[in-house]
KEVOTI-335107 format. One record per residue (C-alpha): x, y, z. Coordinates in nm, 4 decimals. Example, Ala and Ser with C-alpha at 12.3 -4.5 7.8 and 13.67 -1.06 7.14 Angstrom:
REM residues 2
PT        X        Y        Z
PT   1.2300  -0.4500   0.7800
PT   1.3670  -0.1060   0.7140
END
This chain:
REM residues 310
PT        X        Y        Z
PT   4.8986   5.4481  -3.0784
PT   5.0505   5.2148  -3.3204
PT   4.9040   4.8547  -3.2956
PT   5.1658   4.5949  -3.3260
PT   5.0493   4.2349  -3.2476
PT   5.2663   3.9842  -3.0683
PT   5.2665   3.6255  -3.1584
PT   5.1474   3.3805  -2.8872
PT   4.8763   3.6066  -2.7308
PT   4.5055   3.5368  -2.7312
PT   4.2896   3.7256  -2.9748
PT   4.0588   3.8435  -2.6948
PT   4.0947   3.9038  -2.3188
PT   3.7999   3.9133  -2.0671
PT   3.8596   4.1787  -1.8040
PT   3.7150   4.0905  -1.4705
PT   3.6581   4.4438  -1.3239
PT   3.6964   4.4520  -0.9399
PT   3.6902   4.8230  -0.8771
PT   3.3499   4.8550  -0.7017
PT   3.4335   4.5696  -0.4616
PT   3.8127   4.5271  -0.4153
PT   3.8785   4.8841  -0.5308
PT   3.6538   5.0527  -0.2794
PT   3.6577   4.8082   0.0142
PT   3.9539   4.9734   0.1788
PT   3.8274   5.3360   0.1500
PT   3.7768   5.4784   0.4994
PT   3.5119   5.7474   0.3938
PT   3.1899   5.5747   0.3014
PT   3.1000   5.6053  -0.0688
PT   2.7190   5.6634  -0.1024
PT   2.5110   5.3890  -0.2699
PT   2.4144   5.6284  -0.5517
PT   2.7782   5.6832  -0.6343
PT   2.8540   5.3103  -0.6212
PT   2.5667   5.2430  -0.8524
PT   2.6712   5.5049  -1.1004
PT   3.0272   5.3815  -1.0909
PT   2.9019   5.0307  -1.1882
PT   2.6749   5.1769  -1.4540
PT   2.9534   5.3805  -1.6077
PT   3.1897   5.0665  -1.6087
PT   2.9314   4.8692  -1.7894
PT   2.8613   5.1608  -2.0457
PT   3.2469   5.1623  -2.1097
PT   3.2217   4.8049  -2.2278
PT   3.3100   4.5952  -1.9249
PT   3.0908   4.2903  -1.9131
PT   3.1877   4.1400  -1.5681
PT   3.1948   4.3834  -1.2809
PT   3.2305   4.2508  -0.9290
PT   2.9741   4.4645  -0.7584
PT   3.0249   4.4233  -0.3800
PT   3.0834   4.1771  -0.0922
PT   2.8298   4.0132   0.1384
PT   3.0481   4.0108   0.4429
PT   2.9553   4.1166   0.7923
PT   2.9599   4.5054   0.8149
PT   3.1974   4.4822   1.1052
PT   3.4686   4.3570   0.8910
PT   3.4237   4.5708   0.5795
PT   3.2161   4.8836   0.6778
PT   3.2509   5.0313   0.3256
PT   3.0426   4.7443   0.1935
PT   2.7713   4.7365   0.4602
PT   2.5215   4.8687   0.2085
PT   2.5568   4.5700  -0.0189
PT   2.1821   4.4786  -0.0419
PT   2.0803   4.8419  -0.0926
PT   2.3301   4.8629  -0.3761
PT   2.2186   4.5322  -0.5394
PT   1.8587   4.6441  -0.5115
PT   1.9138   4.9422  -0.7473
PT   2.1624   4.7857  -0.9962
PT   1.9972   4.7207  -1.3383
PT   2.0495   4.3707  -1.4717
PT   2.1353   4.3660  -1.8390
PT   2.1723   4.0571  -2.0651
PT   2.5383   3.9710  -2.1178
PT   2.6538   4.1625  -1.8003
PT   2.7657   3.9747  -1.5002
PT   2.7592   4.1356  -1.1545
PT   2.9170   3.8775  -0.9158
PT   2.9462   3.9337  -0.5404
PT   3.1940   3.7917  -0.2900
PT   3.0411   3.5751  -0.0288
PT   3.2441   3.4458   0.2782
PT   3.0080   3.1755   0.4069
PT   2.6603   3.0220   0.3815
PT   2.5021   3.3374   0.5433
PT   2.6513   3.5415   0.2653
PT   2.5129   3.2933   0.0087
PT   2.1748   3.3296   0.1616
PT   2.1974   3.7094   0.1203
PT   2.3101   3.6663  -0.2387
PT   2.0274   3.4319  -0.3278
PT   1.7807   3.6683  -0.1697
PT   1.9181   3.9494  -0.3856
PT   1.8839   3.7486  -0.6996
PT   2.2437   3.7191  -0.7652
PT   2.3555   3.4715  -1.0328
PT   2.7373   3.4785  -0.9886
PT   2.9351   3.4586  -0.6656
PT   3.3076   3.4335  -0.5520
PT   3.4678   3.2702  -0.2449
PT   3.7948   3.3996  -0.1225
PT   4.0589   3.1387  -0.0018
PT   4.4277   3.1659   0.0972
PT   4.7355   2.9682   0.0153
PT   4.8871   3.0501   0.3434
PT   4.7924   2.9675   0.7023
PT   4.8624   3.3066   0.8495
PT   4.6478   3.4931   0.6014
PT   4.3741   3.2402   0.6333
PT   4.3696   3.3181   1.0075
PT   4.3773   3.6887   0.9601
PT   4.1255   3.7116   0.6813
PT   3.8848   3.4266   0.7706
PT   3.9724   3.3407   1.1335
PT   4.0240   2.9763   1.0231
PT   4.2957   2.7431   0.9025
PT   4.3230   2.6786   0.5297
PT   4.1660   2.3336   0.5794
PT   3.8812   2.4864   0.7912
PT   3.8146   2.7522   0.5314
PT   3.7905   2.4816   0.2627
PT   3.5352   2.3017   0.4764
PT   3.3453   2.6223   0.5172
PT   3.3394   2.6850   0.1401
PT   3.2193   2.3309   0.0454
PT   2.8492   2.3790   0.1278
PT   2.8565   2.7373  -0.0128
PT   2.9734   2.6098  -0.3505
PT   2.7528   2.3077  -0.3431
PT   2.4470   2.5149  -0.2699
PT   2.5324   2.7713  -0.5171
PT   2.5638   2.5170  -0.7956
PT   2.2379   2.3625  -0.6925
PT   2.0752   2.6926  -0.7355
PT   2.2380   2.7466  -1.0805
PT   2.4905   3.0031  -0.9699
PT   2.8374   3.0436  -1.1414
PT   3.1082   3.0328  -0.8848
PT   3.4616   3.1840  -0.8892
PT   3.7325   3.0978  -0.6323
PT   4.0003   3.3395  -0.5390
PT   4.3299   3.2095  -0.3901
PT   4.5226   3.4878  -0.2244
PT   4.8990   3.5029  -0.1384
PT   4.9898   3.2812  -0.4407
PT   5.3353   3.4433  -0.4791
PT   5.4330   3.5631  -0.1354
PT   5.3042   3.6317   0.2055
PT   5.4102   3.9361   0.4350
PT   5.4229   3.7044   0.7370
PT   5.5377   3.3733   0.5822
PT   5.7612   3.4929   0.2975
PT   5.7916   3.2944  -0.0103
PT   5.5067   3.0659  -0.0956
PT   5.5918   2.7346  -0.2655
PT   5.4226   2.6693  -0.5940
PT   5.3169   2.3191  -0.4735
PT   5.1326   2.4717  -0.1809
PT   4.9342   2.6963  -0.4050
PT   4.8580   2.4020  -0.6421
PT   4.7252   2.1989  -0.3479
PT   4.4896   2.4641  -0.2239
PT   4.3805   2.5644  -0.5763
PT   4.3007   2.2149  -0.6814
PT   4.0987   2.1450  -0.3692
PT   3.8955   2.4537  -0.4314
PT   3.8319   2.3486  -0.7948
PT   3.7343   2.0028  -0.6749
PT   3.4561   2.1658  -0.4758
PT   3.2896   2.2566  -0.8120
PT   3.4036   2.6121  -0.8746
PT   3.3935   2.7323  -1.2369
PT   3.6988   2.9745  -1.2373
PT   4.0095   3.0182  -1.0215
PT   4.1708   3.3529  -0.9804
PT   4.5363   3.3583  -0.8645
PT   4.6158   3.6438  -0.6444
PT   4.9444   3.8222  -0.6038
PT   4.8077   3.9962  -0.2970
PT   5.1231   4.1800  -0.2057
PT   5.2558   4.2239  -0.5666
PT   5.5848   4.0345  -0.5284
PT   5.5419   3.7996  -0.8278
PT   5.7614   3.8113  -1.1362
PT   5.6976   3.6687  -1.4797
PT   5.9007   3.3453  -1.4356
PT   5.7131   3.2664  -1.1180
PT   5.3712   3.3427  -1.2949
PT   5.4578   3.1045  -1.5791
PT   5.5785   2.8273  -1.3459
PT   5.2672   2.8464  -1.1295
PT   5.0271   2.8353  -1.4214
PT   5.2277   2.5468  -1.5696
PT   5.1983   2.3587  -1.2445
PT   4.8238   2.4093  -1.2331
PT   4.7781   2.2897  -1.5879
PT   4.9868   1.9845  -1.5090
PT   4.7635   1.9208  -1.1990
PT   4.4639   1.9070  -1.4169
PT   4.3181   2.2648  -1.3912
PT   4.2445   2.3754  -1.7502
PT   4.4017   2.7090  -1.8499
PT   4.0612   2.8235  -1.9729
PT   3.9437   2.8148  -1.6083
PT   4.2274   3.0354  -1.4762
PT   4.2297   3.4018  -1.4091
PT   4.5063   3.6273  -1.2688
PT   4.4825   3.9060  -1.0129
PT   4.7916   4.1230  -0.9775
PT   4.8787   4.4078  -0.7523
PT   5.1368   4.6650  -0.8665
PT   5.3368   4.7098  -0.5422
PT   5.6679   4.6554  -0.7146
PT   5.5623   4.7662  -1.0632
PT   5.5244   4.4140  -1.1960
PT   5.1544   4.3849  -1.2651
PT   5.1615   4.4371  -1.6391
PT   5.4724   4.2270  -1.7101
PT   5.3119   3.9466  -1.4959
PT   4.9870   3.9744  -1.6910
PT   5.1769   3.9407  -2.0229
PT   5.3425   3.6273  -1.8891
PT   4.9997   3.4826  -1.7940
PT   4.8610   3.5690  -2.1348
PT   5.1472   3.3977  -2.3088
PT   5.0813   3.0935  -2.0903
PT   4.7290   3.0768  -2.2213
PT   4.5284   3.2756  -1.9590
PT   4.2527   3.4830  -2.1062
PT   4.0778   3.6372  -1.7996
PT   4.2536   3.9179  -1.6118
PT   4.1307   4.0976  -1.2944
PT   4.1799   4.4739  -1.2864
PT   4.0463   4.7782  -1.1036
PT   3.9327   5.0975  -1.2633
PT   4.1769   5.3765  -1.1811
PT   4.4036   5.1280  -0.9995
PT   4.1934   5.1451  -0.6806
PT   4.2245   4.9072  -0.4087
PT   4.4279   4.7001  -0.1674
PT   4.3605   4.4472   0.1029
PT   4.2305   4.5407   0.4502
PT   4.4093   4.2406   0.6025
PT   4.7533   4.2861   0.4276
PT   4.8864   4.6387   0.4754
PT   5.1656   4.5790   0.2111
PT   4.9005   4.5117  -0.0543
PT   4.8876   4.8419  -0.2558
PT   4.6631   4.9053  -0.5462
PT   4.5400   4.6611  -0.8063
PT   4.6403   4.6612  -1.1718
PT   4.4627   4.9584  -1.3264
PT   4.2080   4.8638  -1.5789
PT   4.3122   5.1565  -1.8039
PT   4.6816   5.0503  -1.8025
PT   4.5768   4.6975  -1.8993
PT   4.3486   4.8231  -2.1795
PT   4.6198   5.0417  -2.3172
PT   4.8674   4.7541  -2.3356
PT   4.6056   4.5167  -2.4911
PT   4.5020   4.7721  -2.7469
PT   4.8551   4.8296  -2.8527
PT   4.8978   4.4574  -2.8924
PT   4.5781   4.4269  -3.1030
PT   4.4095   4.2097  -2.8343
PT   4.0360   4.2701  -2.8097
PT   3.8660   4.3657  -2.4830
PT   3.5426   4.5416  -2.5881
PT   3.6339   4.8322  -2.3588
PT   3.6121   5.2026  -2.4697
PT   3.9262   5.3420  -2.3115
PT   3.8297   5.7120  -2.3124
PT   3.4926   5.6342  -2.1505
PT   3.6790   5.4215  -1.8840
PT   3.9325   5.6959  -1.8200
PT   3.6507   5.9471  -1.7728
PT   3.4819   5.7065  -1.5293
PT   3.7949   5.6749  -1.3257
PT   3.8505   6.0575  -1.3165
PT   3.4872   6.0940  -1.2049
PT   3.5370   5.8362  -0.9143
PT   3.8703   6.0004  -0.8239
PT   3.6823   6.3217  -0.7836
PT   3.4269   6.1589  -0.5546
PT   3.7212   6.0144  -0.3483
PT   3.9008   6.3437  -0.3377
PT   4.2354   6.2370  -0.4813
PT   4.4022   6.1728  -0.8239
PT   4.3808   5.8356  -0.9823
PT   4.7088   5.6356  -0.9496
PT   4.6509   5.4827  -1.2977
PT   4.9409   5.5989  -1.5299
PT   4.7139   5.5938  -1.8333
PT   4.4455   5.8020  -1.6571
PT   4.7170   6.0521  -1.5547
PT   4.8619   6.0662  -1.8961
PT   4.5299   6.1095  -2.0837
PT   4.4148   6.3652  -1.8348
PT   4.7212   6.5720  -1.9211
PT   4.6271   6.5557  -2.2861
PT   4.8612   6.2712  -2.3926
PT   4.8280   6.0794  -2.7116
PT   4.4986   5.8990  -2.7505
PT   4.4372   5.5475  -2.8851
END
């Protein structure tokens, strides 16, 4: 690979790896705890320093992650490595605290329909539910991330106005969250829309250093949208090893941006990530074997066929 830097990009990007949680949550066949733990260990060994480990939701809603406490009990905690977990409410926070977790995430929605389907609450009611979660988490010294889903479009409501996303996002940040991840849950965003939303949030007082982006590749736009976000000043990007994932409550949400595809692009641009791409590819090939199907990541496929290496 020839490295050709592009002016206007950050020198370094933090990859927020979501494969073990968002990537696996929609798998119908239960992945054993030992395999989940090895998956996370391999991701950390490949250089990823933030790996979202699991979700502390009721097992009825996400059976794949019913083993959350068992997984957290066997994960090694290393200095400089963050293993956040998703918590839906105060009960989830209680479980996180009992497991010794130091980073959590809450998951909100920019649209009413998805809030109802995902949380069985209105947007306003979900924010009320998150308020004590965030407050207690901060009191206990936890780092808190907020996700906002359906930022660019909703399968039931259609287009989502930028001002609506800004209204929900700023209310979440006002609760005391440290970071805000903007989710293109069904993958309909395009670079101009991404740039406009980030600009509107900055204008509303949310620092770009507190923003992250979370793109799905439904329409093949995840990398172009990521590049637009980076040029707008964002330096944290969510991605899923091997392109695993979707959303169990939005059937049109296909796989996440593949971490390997992201790293390949950033390597070529001379942007540091700290990730060992060959080791990451091998990790995704290993997990694909456990799941019994090929990885959808273009880079994993190309390097598995013996394509040019970095």
